[in-house]
N, CA, C, O and the ligand as a Tripos MOL2 file, in Angstrom:
@<TRIPOS>MOLECULE
protein
  281   279    71     0     0
PROTEIN
NO_CHARGES

@<TRIPOS>ATOM
      1 N          28.0760  -60.0150  -26.3560 N.3       1 MET1
      2 CA         28.4770  -61.1170  -27.2150 C.3       1 MET1
      3 C          29.2270  -62.1920  -26.4440 C.2       1 MET1
      4 O          28.6420  -63.1410  -25.9220 O.2       1 MET1
      5 N          30.5230  -62.0130  -26.3920 N.am      2 GLY2
      6 CA         31.3120  -63.0560  -25.7470 C.3       2 GLY2
      7 C          31.0990  -63.0640  -24.2500 C.2       2 GLY2
      8 O          31.6270  -62.2270  -23.5170 O.2       2 GLY2
      9 N          30.3440  -63.9890  -23.8340 N.am      3 ALA3
     10 CA         30.1730  -64.1390  -22.3940 C.3       3 ALA3
     11 C          31.4370  -64.7700  -21.8330 C.2       3 ALA3
     12 O          31.8280  -65.8690  -22.2260 O.2       3 ALA3
     13 N          32.0510  -64.0780  -20.9320 N.am      4 ALA4
     14 CA         33.2860  -64.5910  -20.3620 C.3       4 ALA4
     15 C          33.0370  -65.9000  -19.6290 C.2       4 ALA4
     16 O          32.1150  -66.0410  -18.8250 O.2       4 ALA4
     17 N          33.8870  -66.8250  -19.9430 N.am      5 ALA5
     18 CA         33.7490  -68.1080  -19.2710 C.3       5 ALA5
     19 C          34.0290  -67.9440  -17.7870 C.2       5 ALA5
     20 O          35.0440  -67.3840  -17.3740 O.2       5 ALA5
     21 N          33.1360  -68.4290  -17.0430 N.am      6 THR6
     22 CA         33.3710  -68.3170  -15.6100 C.3       6 THR6
     23 C          34.2660  -69.4640  -15.1500 C.2       6 THR6
     24 O          34.0160  -70.6410  -15.4090 O.2       6 THR6
     25 N          35.2810  -69.0670  -14.4800 N.am      7 HIS7
     26 CA         36.2040  -70.0810  -13.9710 C.3       7 HIS7
     27 C          35.7190  -70.6020  -12.6290 C.2       7 HIS7
     28 O          35.6330  -69.8740  -11.6400 O.2       7 HIS7
     29 N          35.4240  -71.8170  -12.6350 N.am      8 ARG8
     30 CA         35.0650  -72.4050  -11.3490 C.3       8 ARG8
     31 C          36.3500  -72.6780  -10.5840 C.2       8 ARG8
     32 O          37.3070  -73.2330  -11.1260 O.2       8 ARG8
     33 N          36.3570  -72.3030   -9.3910 N.am      9 SER9
     34 CA         37.5430  -72.5990   -8.6100 C.3       9 SER9
     35 C          37.2200  -73.6300   -7.5410 C.2       9 SER9
     36 O          36.8310  -73.3210   -6.4140 O.2       9 SER9
     37 N          37.4010  -74.8420   -7.9550 N.am     10 ASP10
     38 CA         37.2130  -75.9160   -6.9820 C.3      10 ASP10
     39 C          38.4310  -75.9740   -6.0690 C.2      10 ASP10
     40 O          39.5690  -75.9400   -6.5370 O.2      10 ASP10
     41 N          38.2000  -76.0570   -4.8270 N.am     11 PRO11
     42 CA         39.3390  -76.0580   -3.8850 C.3      11 PRO11
     43 C          40.0020  -77.4270   -3.8080 C.2      11 PRO11
     44 O          40.1430  -78.0140   -2.7350 O.2      11 PRO11
     45 N          40.3970  -77.9100   -4.9620 N.am     12 LEU12
     46 CA         40.9340  -79.2680   -4.9920 C.3      12 LEU12
     47 C          42.3260  -79.3730   -4.3960 C.2      12 LEU12
     48 O          42.6490  -80.3360   -3.7010 O.2      12 LEU12
     49 N          43.1400  -78.3750   -4.6770 N.am     13 ASP13
     50 CA         44.4870  -78.5090   -4.1290 C.3      13 ASP13
     51 C          44.7670  -77.5630   -2.9620 C.2      13 ASP13
     52 O          45.8860  -77.0940   -2.7530 O.2      13 ASP13
     53 N          43.7270  -77.3160   -2.2380 N.am     14 VAL14
     54 CA         43.9250  -76.5950   -0.9830 C.3      14 VAL14
     55 C          44.5340  -77.5650    0.0160 C.2      14 VAL14
     56 O          43.9620  -78.6220    0.2830 O.2      14 VAL14
     57 N          45.6600  -77.2260    0.5570 N.am     15 PRO15
     58 CA         46.2630  -78.1420    1.5360 C.3      15 PRO15
     59 C          45.3680  -78.2780    2.7510 C.2      15 PRO15
     60 O          44.9810  -77.2960    3.3850 O.2      15 PRO15
     61 N          45.0650  -79.4750    3.0420 N.am     16 SER16
     62 CA         44.1570  -79.7170    4.1430 C.3      16 SER16
     63 C          44.9070  -80.0990    5.4110 C.2      16 SER16
     64 O          45.6570  -81.0740    5.4530 O.2      16 SER16
     65 N          44.6820  -79.3170    6.4140 N.am     17 ASP17
     66 CA         45.3270  -79.6260    7.6880 C.3      17 ASP17
     67 C          44.6350  -80.7660    8.4030 C.2      17 ASP17
     68 O          45.1040  -81.2810    9.4190 O.2      17 ASP17
     69 N          43.4970  -81.1420    7.8330 N.am     18 ALA18
     70 CA         42.7800  -82.2570    8.4520 C.3      18 ALA18
     71 C          43.4760  -83.5760    8.1530 C.2      18 ALA18
     72 O          43.3540  -84.5420    8.9050 O.2      18 ALA18
     73 N          44.2060  -83.6030    7.0480 N.am     19 VAL19
     74 CA         44.9460  -84.8030    6.7060 C.3      19 VAL19
     75 C          46.0290  -85.0380    7.7520 C.2      19 VAL19
     76 O          46.7260  -84.1180    8.1790 O.2      19 VAL19
     77 N          46.1380  -86.2530    8.1330 N.am     20 SER20
     78 CA         47.0650  -86.5870    9.2090 C.3      20 SER20
     79 C          48.5010  -86.2890    8.8190 C.2      20 SER20
     80 O          49.0170  -86.7810    7.8150 O.2      20 SER20
     81 N          49.1220  -85.4750    9.6410 N.am     21 ARG21
     82 CA         50.5410  -85.2130    9.4440 C.3      21 ARG21
     83 C          51.3570  -85.8590   10.5450 C.2      21 ARG21
     84 O          52.5340  -85.5630   10.7500 O.2      21 ARG21
     85 N          50.7020  -86.7240   11.2190 N.am     22 LYS22
     86 CA         51.3540  -87.3750   12.3350 C.3      22 LYS22
     87 C          52.5120  -88.2310   11.8330 C.2      22 LYS22
     88 O          52.4070  -88.9240   10.8210 O.2      22 LYS22
     89 N          53.5940  -88.1640   12.5550 N.am     23 LEU23
     90 CA         54.7270  -89.0060   12.1960 C.3      23 LEU23
     91 C          54.7510  -90.2290   13.0930 C.2      23 LEU23
     92 O          54.5130  -90.1640   14.2990 O.2      23 LEU23
     93 N          55.0410  -91.3150   12.4670 N.am     24 VAL24
     94 CA         55.1570  -92.5520   13.2220 C.3      24 VAL24
     95 C          56.5770  -93.0810   13.0510 C.2      24 VAL24
     96 O          57.2880  -92.6960   12.1230 O.2      24 VAL24
     97 N          56.9720  -93.9540   13.9450 N.am     25 ARG25
     98 CA         58.3450  -94.4230   13.8890 C.3      25 ARG25
     99 C          58.3980  -95.8840   13.4830 C.2      25 ARG25
    100 O          57.6670  -96.7350   13.9900 O.2      25 ARG25
    101 N          59.2790  -96.1280   12.5640 N.am     26 ASP26
    102 CA         59.5490  -97.4880   12.1270 C.3      26 ASP26
    103 C          60.5090  -98.1060   13.1540 C.2      26 ASP26
    104 O          61.6390  -97.6380   13.2990 O.2      26 ASP26
    105 N          60.0720  -99.1460   13.8600 N.am     27 PRO27
    106 CA         60.9220  -99.6920   14.9140 C.3      27 PRO27
    107 C          62.1430 -100.4280   14.3650 C.2      27 PRO27
    108 O          63.1010 -100.6700   15.0990 O.2      27 PRO27
    109 N          62.1160 -100.7760   13.1100 N.am     28 VAL28
    110 CA         63.2210 -101.5360   12.5290 C.3      28 VAL28
    111 C          64.3960 -100.6340   12.1910 C.2      28 VAL28
    112 O          65.5180 -100.8900   12.6280 O.2      28 VAL28
    113 N          64.1570  -99.5950   11.4290 N.am     29 CYS29
    114 CA         65.2570  -98.7190   11.0350 C.3      29 CYS29
    115 C          65.2690  -97.4190   11.8150 C.2      29 CYS29
    116 O          66.2290  -96.6520   11.7360 O.2      29 CYS29
    117 N          64.1980  -97.1640   12.5740 N.am     30 GLY30
    118 CA         64.1720  -95.9700   13.4110 C.3      30 GLY30
    119 C          63.7530  -94.7100   12.6790 C.2      30 GLY30
    120 O          63.7710  -93.6180   13.2490 O.2      30 GLY30
    121 N          63.3810  -94.8570   11.4330 N.am     31 MET31
    122 CA         62.9990  -93.7190   10.6210 C.3      31 MET31
    123 C          61.5840  -93.2390   10.9690 C.2      31 MET31
    124 O          60.7250  -94.0220   11.3760 O.2      31 MET31
    125 N          61.3730  -91.9450   10.8000 N.am     32 HIS32
    126 CA         60.0330  -91.4110   10.9980 C.3      32 HIS32
    127 C          59.3410  -91.2410    9.6590 C.2      32 HIS32
    128 O          59.9140  -90.7170    8.7030 O.2      32 HIS32
    129 N          58.1070  -91.6910    9.6100 N.am     33 ILE33
    130 CA         57.3400  -91.6520    8.3690 C.3      33 ILE33
    131 C          55.9920  -91.0190    8.6770 C.2      33 ILE33
    132 O          55.4680  -91.1640    9.7810 O.2      33 ILE33
    133 N          55.4290  -90.3120    7.6880 N.am     34 ALA34
    134 CA         54.0730  -89.8110    7.8700 C.3      34 ALA34
    135 C          53.1360  -91.0060    7.9770 C.2      34 ALA34
    136 O          53.2400  -91.9700    7.2200 O.2      34 ALA34
    137 N          52.2430  -90.9220    8.9110 N.am     35 GLU35
    138 CA         51.3660  -92.0520    9.1680 C.3      35 GLU35
    139 C          50.6510  -92.5180    7.9040 C.2      35 GLU35
    140 O          50.4790  -93.7160    7.6800 O.2      35 GLU35
    141 N          50.2420  -91.5670    7.0930 N.am     36 GLY36
    142 CA         49.5050  -91.9020    5.8840 C.3      36 GLY36
    143 C          50.3210  -92.6600    4.8500 C.2      36 GLY36
    144 O          49.7610  -93.3230    3.9770 O.2      36 GLY36
    145 N          51.6450  -92.5640    4.9450 N.am     37 LEU37
    146 CA         52.5090  -93.2130    3.9630 C.3      37 LEU37
    147 C          53.0940  -94.5180    4.4770 C.2      37 LEU37
    148 O          53.6950  -95.2860    3.7250 O.2      37 LEU37
    149 N          52.9130  -94.7530    5.7470 N.am     38 ALA38
    150 CA         53.5490  -95.9170    6.3490 C.3      38 ALA38
    151 C          52.7840  -97.1970    6.0510 C.2      38 ALA38
    152 O          51.5890  -97.1840    5.7580 O.2      38 ALA38
    153 N          53.5070  -98.2880    6.1370 N.am     39 ILE39
    154 CA         52.8850  -99.6030    6.0410 C.3      39 ILE39
    155 C          52.4980 -100.0040    7.4590 C.2      39 ILE39
    156 O          53.3270  -99.9960    8.3690 O.2      39 ILE39
    157 N          51.2460 -100.3510    7.6280 N.am     40 VAL40
    158 CA         50.7710 -100.6450    8.9730 C.3      40 VAL40
    159 C          50.6330 -102.1430    9.1560 C.2      40 VAL40
    160 O          50.0940 -102.8560    8.3090 O.2      40 VAL40
    161 N          51.1290 -102.5860   10.2710 N.am     41 GLU41
    162 CA         51.0000 -103.9990   10.6150 C.3      41 GLU41
    163 C          50.4160 -104.0560   12.0180 C.2      41 GLU41
    164 O          50.9210 -103.4130   12.9380 O.2      41 GLU41
    165 N          49.3700 -104.8140   12.1720 N.am     42 GLN42
    166 CA         48.7820 -104.9130   13.4990 C.3      42 GLN42
    167 C          49.5650 -105.9470   14.2880 C.2      42 GLN42
    168 O          49.5660 -107.1350   13.9650 O.2      42 GLN42
    169 N          50.2270 -105.4680   15.3250 N.am     43 SER43
    170 CA         51.0360 -106.3740   16.1300 C.3      43 SER43
    171 C          50.4620 -106.4160   17.5310 C.2      43 SER43
    172 O          50.6720 -105.5060   18.3340 O.2      43 SER43
    173 N          49.7380 -107.4810   17.8120 N.am     44 GLY44
    174 CA         49.0640 -107.5360   19.0980 C.3      44 GLY44
    175 C          47.9790 -106.4840   19.1390 C.2      44 GLY44
    176 O          47.1110 -106.4440   18.2680 O.2      44 GLY44
    177 N          48.0260 -105.6350   20.1470 N.am     45 ARG45
    178 CA         46.9970 -104.6000   20.2710 C.3      45 ARG45
    179 C          47.4060 -103.3280   19.5810 C.2      45 ARG45
    180 O          46.5660 -102.4730   19.2990 O.2      45 ARG45
    181 N          48.6960 -103.1890   19.3040 N.am     46 GLU46
    182 CA         49.2060 -101.9290   18.7950 C.3      46 GLU46
    183 C          49.5080 -102.0200   17.3010 C.2      46 GLU46
    184 O          50.0730 -103.0130   16.8430 O.2      46 GLU46
    185 N          49.1420 -101.0100   16.5520 N.am     47 PRO47
    186 CA         49.5950 -100.9690   15.1700 C.3      47 PRO47
    187 C          51.0700 -100.5790   15.1290 C.2      47 PRO47
    188 O          51.5190  -99.7090   15.8750 O.2      47 PRO47
    189 N          51.8000 -101.2300   14.2560 N.am     48 VAL48
    190 CA         53.2080 -100.9020   14.1010 C.3      48 VAL48
    191 C          53.3860 -100.3840   12.6860 C.2      48 VAL48
    192 O          52.7830 -100.9000   11.7450 O.2      48 VAL48
    193 N          54.2200  -99.3590   12.5400 N.am     49 TYR49
    194 CA         54.3650  -98.7120   11.2360 C.3      49 TYR49
    195 C          55.7570  -98.9230   10.6680 C.2      49 TYR49
    196 O          56.7560  -98.9240   11.3880 O.2      49 TYR49
    197 N          55.7930  -99.1010    9.3560 N.am     50 PHE50
    198 CA         57.0700  -99.3240    8.6900 C.3      50 PHE50
    199 C          57.2070  -98.4220    7.4800 C.2      50 PHE50
    200 O          56.2230  -98.0100    6.8660 O.2      50 PHE50
    201 N          58.4540  -98.1300    7.1560 N.am     51 CYS51
    202 CA         58.7150  -97.2850    5.9940 C.3      51 CYS51
    203 C          58.6480  -98.0870    4.7050 C.2      51 CYS51
    204 O          58.4050  -97.5280    3.6360 O.2      51 CYS51
    205 N          58.8640  -99.3990    4.8020 N.am     52 SER52
    206 CA         58.9080 -100.2260    3.6030 C.3      52 SER52
    207 C          58.5530 -101.6710    3.9290 C.2      52 SER52
    208 O          58.5340 -102.0850    5.0880 O.2      52 SER52
    209 N          58.2760 -102.4120    2.8850 N.am     53 GLU53
    210 CA         57.9950 -103.8400    3.0380 C.3      53 GLU53
    211 C          59.1900 -104.5490    3.6520 C.2      53 GLU53
    212 O          59.0460 -105.4970    4.4240 O.2      53 GLU53
    213 N          60.3440 -104.0780    3.3010 N.am     54 GLU54
    214 CA         61.5670 -104.6880    3.7890 C.3      54 GLU54
    215 C          61.6180 -104.6450    5.3110 C.2      54 GLU54
    216 O          61.9010 -105.6450    5.9700 O.2      54 GLU54
    217 N          61.3420 -103.4760    5.8460 N.am     55 CYS55
    218 CA         61.3550 -103.3440    7.3020 C.3      55 CYS55
    219 C          60.2420 -104.1610    7.9200 C.2      55 CYS55
    220 O          60.4210 -104.7650    8.9780 O.2      55 CYS55
    221 N          59.1160 -104.1820    7.2780 N.am     56 ARG56
    222 CA         58.0010 -104.9660    7.7950 C.3      56 ARG56
    223 C          58.3870 -106.4390    7.8650 C.2      56 ARG56
    224 O          58.1070 -107.1220    8.8510 O.2      56 ARG56
    225 N          59.0210 -106.9080    6.8230 N.am     57 ASN57
    226 CA         59.4200 -108.3110    6.8010 C.3      57 ASN57
    227 C          60.4480 -108.6210    7.8790 C.2      57 ASN57
    228 O          60.4200 -109.6910    8.4880 O.2      57 ASN57
    229 N          61.3370 -107.6950    8.1040 N.am     58 LYS58
    230 CA         62.3140 -107.8980    9.1730 C.3      58 LYS58
    231 C          61.6140 -107.9970   10.5100 C.2      58 LYS58
    232 O          61.9180 -108.8610   11.3330 O.2      58 LYS58
    233 N          60.6740 -107.0960   10.7080 N.am     59 PHE59
    234 CA         59.9380 -107.0980   11.9660 C.3      59 PHE59
    235 C          59.1700 -108.4000   12.1350 C.2      59 PHE59
    236 O          59.1830 -109.0010   13.2100 O.2      59 PHE59
    237 N          58.5080 -108.8290   11.0860 N.am     60 LEU60
    238 CA         57.7020 -110.0400   11.1670 C.3      60 LEU60
    239 C          58.5690 -111.2700   11.3910 C.2      60 LEU60
    240 O          58.1190 -112.2640   11.9600 O.2      60 LEU60
    241 N          59.8080 -111.1950   10.9410 N.am     61 GLY61
    242 CA         60.7240 -112.3020   11.1510 C.3      61 GLY61
    243 C          61.2100 -112.3880   12.5890 C.2      61 GLY61
    244 O          61.5060 -113.4700   13.0970 O.2      61 GLY61
    245 N          61.2880 -111.2390   13.2300 N.am     62 GLU62
    246 CA         61.8310 -111.1990   14.5930 C.3      62 GLU62
    247 C          61.1300 -110.1310   15.4330 C.2      62 GLU62
    248 O          61.7650 -109.1780   15.8850 O.2      62 GLU62
    249 N          59.8400 -110.2870   15.6370 N.am     63 PRO63
    250 CA         59.0740 -109.2220   16.3030 C.3      63 PRO63
    251 C          59.5840 -108.8840   17.6870 C.2      63 PRO63
    252 O          59.5420 -107.7220   18.0900 O.2      63 PRO63
    253 N          60.0570 -109.8590   18.4130 N.am     64 LYS64
    254 CA         60.5080 -109.5980   19.7840 C.3      64 LYS64
    255 C          61.7170 -108.6860   19.8300 C.2      64 LYS64
    256 O          61.9010 -107.9090   20.7670 O.2      64 LYS64
    257 N          62.5250 -108.7970   18.8120 N.am     65 LYS65
    258 CA         63.7250 -107.9770   18.7530 C.3      65 LYS65
    259 C          63.3860 -106.4890   18.6720 C.2      65 LYS65
    260 O          64.1160 -105.6400   19.1820 O.2      65 LYS65
    261 N          62.2660 -106.1980   18.0230 N.am     66 TYR66
    262 CA         61.9330 -104.8020   17.7920 C.3      66 TYR66
    263 C          60.8300 -104.2740   18.7100 C.2      66 TYR66
    264 O          60.6560 -103.0630   18.8430 O.2      66 TYR66
    265 N          60.1030 -105.1660   19.3290 N.am     67 ALA67
    266 CA         58.9960 -104.7380   20.1800 C.3      67 ALA67
    267 C          59.4540 -104.5020   21.6100 C.2      67 ALA67
    268 O          58.7610 -104.8590   22.5620 O.2      67 ALA67
    269 N          60.6110 -103.9060   21.7500 N.am     68 ALA68
    270 CA         61.2060 -103.7320   23.0710 C.3      68 ALA68
    271 C          60.5370 -102.6330   23.8770 C.2      68 ALA68
    272 O          60.4060 -102.7400   25.0960 O.2      68 ALA68
    273 N          60.1200 -101.5890   23.2030 N.am     69 ASN69
    274 CA         59.5570 -100.4640   23.9600 C.3      69 ASN69
    275 C          58.0450 -100.5600   24.1010 C.2      69 ASN69
    276 O          57.3060  -99.8070   23.4650 O.2      69 ASN69
    277 N          57.6010 -101.4620   24.9120 N.am     70 ALA70
    278 CA         56.1650 -101.6400   25.1210 C.3      70 ALA70
    279 C          55.7030 -100.8090   26.3170 C.2      70 ALA70
    280 O          54.5200 -100.8230   26.6580 O.2      70 ALA70
    281 ZN         62.3050  -98.7760    7.8480 Zn       71 ZN71
@<TRIPOS>BOND
     1     1     2 1
     2     2     3 1
     3     3     4 2
     4     3     5 am
     5     5     6 1
     6     6     7 1
     7     7     8 2
     8     7     9 am
     9     9    10 1
    10    10    11 1
    11    11    12 2
    12    11    13 am
    13    13    14 1
    14    14    15 1
    15    15    16 2
    16    15    17 am
    17    17    18 1
    18    18    19 1
    19    19    20 2
    20    19    21 am
    21    21    22 1
    22    22    23 1
    23    23    24 2
    24    23    25 am
    25    25    26 1
    26    26    27 1
    27    27    28 2
    28    27    29 am
    29    29    30 1
    30    30    31 1
    31    31    32 2
    32    31    33 am
    33    33    34 1
    34    34    35 1
    35    35    36 2
    36    35    37 am
    37    37    38 1
    38    38    39 1
    39    39    40 2
    40    39    41 am
    41    41    42 1
    42    42    43 1
    43    43    44 2
    44    43    45 am
    45    45    46 1
    46    46    47 1
    47    47    48 2
    48    47    49 am
    49    49    50 1
    50    50    51 1
    51    51    52 2
    52    51    53 am
    53    53    54 1
    54    54    55 1
    55    55    56 2
    56    55    57 am
    57    57    58 1
    58    58    59 1
    59    59    60 2
    60    59    61 am
    61    61    62 1
    62    62    63 1
    63    63    64 2
    64    63    65 am
    65    65    66 1
    66    66    67 1
    67    67    68 2
    68    67    69 am
    69    69    70 1
    70    70    71 1
    71    71    72 2
    72    71    73 am
    73    73    74 1
    74    74    75 1
    75    75    76 2
    76    75    77 am
    77    77    78 1
    78    78    79 1
    79    79    80 2
    80    79    81 am
    81    81    82 1
    82    82    83 1
    83    83    84 2
    84    83    85 am
    85    85    86 1
    86    86    87 1
    87    87    88 2
    88    87    89 am
    89    89    90 1
    90    90    91 1
    91    91    92 2
    92    91    93 am
    93    93    94 1
    94    94    95 1
    95    95    96 2
    96    95    97 am
    97    97    98 1
    98    98    99 1
    99    99   100 2
   100    99   101 am
   101   101   102 1
   102   102   103 1
   103   103   104 2
   104   103   105 am
   105   105   106 1
   106   106   107 1
   107   107   108 2
   108   107   109 am
   109   109   110 1
   110   110   111 1
   111   111   112 2
   112   111   113 am
   113   113   114 1
   114   114   115 1
   115   115   116 2
   116   115   117 am
   117   117   118 1
   118   118   119 1
   119   119   120 2
   120   119   121 am
   121   121   122 1
   122   122   123 1
   123   123   124 2
   124   123   125 am
   125   125   126 1
   126   126   127 1
   127   127   128 2
   128   127   129 am
   129   129   130 1
   130   130   131 1
   131   131   132 2
   132   131   133 am
   133   133   134 1
   134   134   135 1
   135   135   136 2
   136   135   137 am
   137   137   138 1
   138   138   139 1
   139   139   140 2
   140   139   141 am
   141   141   142 1
   142   142   143 1
   143   143   144 2
   144   143   145 am
   145   145   146 1
   146   146   147 1
   147   147   148 2
   148   147   149 am
   149   149   150 1
   150   150   151 1
   151   151   152 2
   152   151   153 am
   153   153   154 1
   154   154   155 1
   155   155   156 2
   156   155   157 am
   157   157   158 1
   158   158   159 1
   159   159   160 2
   160   159   161 am
   161   161   162 1
   162   162   163 1
   163   163   164 2
   164   163   165 am
   165   165   166 1
   166   166   167 1
   167   167   168 2
   168   167   169 am
   169   169   170 1
   170   170   171 1
   171   171   172 2
   172   171   173 am
   173   173   174 1
   174   174   175 1
   175   175   176 2
   176   175   177 am
   177   177   178 1
   178   178   179 1
   179   179   180 2
   180   179   181 am
   181   181   182 1
   182   182   183 1
   183   183   184 2
   184   183   185 am
   185   185   186 1
   186   186   187 1
   187   187   188 2
   188   187   189 am
   189   189   190 1
   190   190   191 1
   191   191   192 2
   192   191   193 am
   193   193   194 1
   194   194   195 1
   195   195   196 2
   196   195   197 am
   197   197   198 1
   198   198   199 1
   199   199   200 2
   200   199   201 am
   201   201   202 1
   202   202   203 1
   203   203   204 2
   204   203   205 am
   205   205   206 1
   206   206   207 1
   207   207   208 2
   208   207   209 am
   209   209   210 1
   210   210   211 1
   211   211   212 2
   212   211   213 am
   213   213   214 1
   214   214   215 1
   215   215   216 2
   216   215   217 am
   217   217   218 1
   218   218   219 1
   219   219   220 2
   220   219   221 am
   221   221   222 1
   222   222   223 1
   223   223   224 2
   224   223   225 am
   225   225   226 1
   226   226   227 1
   227   227   228 2
   228   227   229 am
   229   229   230 1
   230   230   231 1
   231   231   232 2
   232   231   233 am
   233   233   234 1
   234   234   235 1
   235   235   236 2
   236   235   237 am
   237   237   238 1
   238   238   239 1
   239   239   240 2
   240   239   241 am
   241   241   242 1
   242   242   243 1
   243   243   244 2
   244   243   245 am
   245   245   246 1
   246   246   247 1
   247   247   248 2
   248   247   249 am
   249   249   250 1
   250   250   251 1
   251   251   252 2
   252   251   253 am
   253   253   254 1
   254   254   255 1
   255   255   256 2
   256   255   257 am
   257   257   258 1
   258   258   259 1
   259   259   260 2
   260   259   261 am
   261   261   262 1
   262   262   263 1
   263   263   264 2
   264   263   265 am
   265   265   266 1
   266   266   267 1
   267   267   268 2
   268   267   269 am
   269   269   270 1
   270   270   271 1
   271   271   272 2
   272   271   273 am
   273   273   274 1
   274   274   275 1
   275   275   276 2
   276   275   277 am
   277   277   278 1
   278   278   279 1
   279   279   280 2
@<TRIPOS>SUBSTRUCTURE
     1 MET1         2 RESIDUE 1 A MET
     2 GLY2         6 RESIDUE 1 A GLY
     3 ALA3        10 RESIDUE 1 A ALA
     4 ALA4        14 RESIDUE 1 A ALA
     5 ALA5        18 RESIDUE 1 A ALA
     6 THR6        22 RESIDUE 1 A THR
     7 HIS7        26 RESIDUE 1 A HIS
     8 ARG8        30 RESIDUE 1 A ARG
     9 SER9        34 RESIDUE 1 A SER
    10 ASP10       38 RESIDUE 1 A ASP
    11 PRO11       42 RESIDUE 1 A PRO
    12 LEU12       46 RESIDUE 1 A LEU
    13 ASP13       50 RESIDUE 1 A ASP
    14 VAL14       54 RESIDUE 1 A VAL
    15 PRO15       58 RESIDUE 1 A PRO
    16 SER16       62 RESIDUE 1 A SER
    17 ASP17       66 RESIDUE 1 A ASP
    18 ALA18       70 RESIDUE 1 A ALA
    19 VAL19       74 RESIDUE 1 A VAL
    20 SER20       78 RESIDUE 1 A SER
    21 ARG21       82 RESIDUE 1 A ARG
    22 LYS22       86 RESIDUE 1 A LYS
    23 LEU23       90 RESIDUE 1 A LEU
    24 VAL24       94 RESIDUE 1 A VAL
    25 ARG25       98 RESIDUE 1 A ARG
    26 ASP26      102 RESIDUE 1 A ASP
    27 PRO27      106 RESIDUE 1 A PRO
    28 VAL28      110 RESIDUE 1 A VAL
    29 CYS29      114 RESIDUE 1 A CYS
    30 GLY30      118 RESIDUE 1 A GLY
    31 MET31      122 RESIDUE 1 A MET
    32 HIS32      126 RESIDUE 1 A HIS
    33 ILE33      130 RESIDUE 1 A ILE
    34 ALA34      134 RESIDUE 1 A ALA
    35 GLU35      138 RESIDUE 1 A GLU
    36 GLY36      142 RESIDUE 1 A GLY
    37 LEU37      146 RESIDUE 1 A LEU
    38 ALA38      150 RESIDUE 1 A ALA
    39 ILE39      154 RESIDUE 1 A ILE
    40 VAL40      158 RESIDUE 1 A VAL
    41 GLU41      162 RESIDUE 1 A GLU
    42 GLN42      166 RESIDUE 1 A GLN
    43 SER43      170 RESIDUE 1 A SER
    44 GLY44      174 RESIDUE 1 A GLY
    45 ARG45      178 RESIDUE 1 A ARG
    46 GLU46      182 RESIDUE 1 A GLU
    47 PRO47      186 RESIDUE 1 A PRO
    48 VAL48      190 RESIDUE 1 A VAL
    49 TYR49      194 RESIDUE 1 A TYR
    50 PHE50      198 RESIDUE 1 A PHE
    51 CYS51      202 RESIDUE 1 A CYS
    52 SER52      206 RESIDUE 1 A SER
    53 GLU53      210 RESIDUE 1 A GLU
    54 GLU54      214 RESIDUE 1 A GLU
    55 CYS55      218 RESIDUE 1 A CYS
    56 ARG56      222 RESIDUE 1 A ARG
    57 ASN57      226 RESIDUE 1 A ASN
    58 LYS58      230 RESIDUE 1 A LYS
    59 PHE59      234 RESIDUE 1 A PHE
    60 LEU60      238 RESIDUE 1 A LEU
    61 GLY61      242 RESIDUE 1 A GLY
    62 GLU62      246 RESIDUE 1 A GLU
    63 PRO63      250 RESIDUE 1 A PRO
    64 LYS64      254 RESIDUE 1 A LYS
    65 LYS65      258 RESIDUE 1 A LYS
    66 TYR66      262 RESIDUE 1 A TYR
    67 ALA67      266 RESIDUE 1 A ALA
    68 ALA68      270 RESIDUE 1 A ALA
    69 ASN69      274 RESIDUE 1 A ASN
    70 ALA70      278 RESIDUE 1 A ALA
    71 ZN71       281 GROUP 0 **** ****
């Protein structure tokens, strides 16, 4: 009679190690952020990462001040 409902187990919330866990550094405040969460700004040849728009704006206002470690 009652056919048991088969539970499909989609691996939707399997933590994927393929997702980038790389940490990048915000040159403005020095904070480390996961690359996937950071705001990326292309500065010259190098991408620069920020924790927030605020830091990005600071950097864009004075890029030379923060681009010291080339
Ligand atoms: Zn920041």
